[in-house]
C-alpha positions in Angstrom: 11.9 47.0 21.0 9.0 46.1 23.0 8.4 42.1 22.9 5.6 40.1 24.5 5.1 36.4 24.3 1.5 35.2 24.2 -0.6 31.5 24.5 -4.0 31.2 23.0 -6.0 28.4 23.0 -9.6 27.8 21.7 -11.7 24.5 22.7 -15.1 24.0 20.9 -17.7 21.3 21.3 -20.7 20.4 19.1 -23.1 17.9 20.3 -24.6 15.5 17.9 -27.2 16.8 15.8 -29.7 15.9 13.1 -27.9 16.5 9.9 -31.4 18.1 8.2 -35.2 18.2 8.8 -35.8 14.4 8.0 -34.2 13.7 11.1 -32.9 10.7 9.0 -29.1 11.0 9.8 -27.0 12.4 12.8 -23.4 14.0 12.6 -21.9 12.9 15.8 -20.3 15.1 18.6 -17.1 17.0 18.0 -14.3 18.5 20.1 -11.8 20.6 18.5 -8.6 22.2 20.4 -6.7 25.1 18.7 -3.5 26.4 20.0 -1.2 29.2 19.2 2.1 30.4 20.8 3.5 33.8 19.3 6.3 36.2 19.7 5.1 39.7 19.1 7.5 42.8 18.5 6.5 46.3 17.8 6.8 45.5 13.9 6.7 41.7 13.8 4.8 38.9 14.9 5.9 35.1 15.1 3.4 32.6 15.9 3.3 28.7 16.0 0.1 26.9 15.8 -1.7 23.9 15.7 -5.4 23.4 14.7 -7.5 20.5 15.5 -5.1 19.1 18.0 -7.4 16.7 19.1 -7.6 15.0 15.5 -11.4 15.0 15.3 -12.3 13.2 12.2 -16.0 12.9 12.7 -18.1 14.3 9.7 -19.1 17.9 10.4 -21.9 18.3 8.2 -24.1 15.9 6.1 -26.6 16.9 3.5 -29.2 14.8 1.3 -29.0 15.1 -2.5 -29.9 12.9 -5.7 -26.5 11.7 -7.5 -28.0 9.8 -10.9 -24.6 8.2 -11.2 -25.1 6.2 -8.1 -26.4 3.1 -10.3 -24.9 -0.1 -10.5 -22.9 -1.2 -13.3 -25.9 -2.7 -15.2 -27.4 1.0 -15.0 -30.0 -0.2 -12.2 -30.3 1.6 -8.7 -31.5 -1.2 -6.7 -31.3 -4.7 -6.0 -33.3 -7.1 -3.9 -31.4 -9.1 -1.1 -31.3 -12.1 -3.3 -29.4 -9.7 -5.9 -31.9 -9.6 -8.5 -34.0 -6.6 -9.8 -37.3 -6.0 -8.7 -40.0 -8.1 -10.6 -42.0 -6.4 -13.1 -39.3 -3.6 -13.4 -37.7 -4.7 -16.8 -34.4 -4.3 -15.4 -34.7 -1.0 -14.2 -36.0 0.1 -11.0 -38.1 3.0 -10.0 -35.9 3.6 -6.7 -34.9 7.3 -6.8 -31.2 7.2 -6.1 -30.9 9.5 -2.6 -27.8 9.8 -0.9 -26.1 11.6 2.0 -23.1 13.5 1.0 -20.7 14.1 3.9 -18.3 17.0 4.7 -15.2 15.9 6.9 -13.1 18.4 8.8 -9.3 19.1 8.1 -7.4 16.7 10.3 -4.5 17.9 12.8 -2.1 20.5 10.9 0.7 22.7 12.5 2.1 25.8 10.9 4.2 28.6 11.5 3.3 32.6 10.7 5.4 35.4 10.2 4.1 38.9 9.9 6.0 42.2 9.4 4.9 45.7 9.8 6.3 48.0 6.8 
């Protein structure tokens, strides 16, 4: 049985960038490190691995969308700094409920993978 041991590392970096074409939000820089250590034979492979070993938690993406349930409990979408609804609005705001939805990465994880060739 011919066996070999291998070690693999992947380091990736992504600089801060605008989330979309409006340039209103920025996703921060990210650095991720993944590692694998494995033992490989003619018919099997055993790997120990870790992903996102730097435990990077910065948002990986963001996009602007509309979410109509972003209303306040009284059904309005906006309050003035004094806590009142805008004058002449009849209790309703003309504010369109834009928001940014954010995607976060999977945090640090570890695992074992075993493969066997039949």
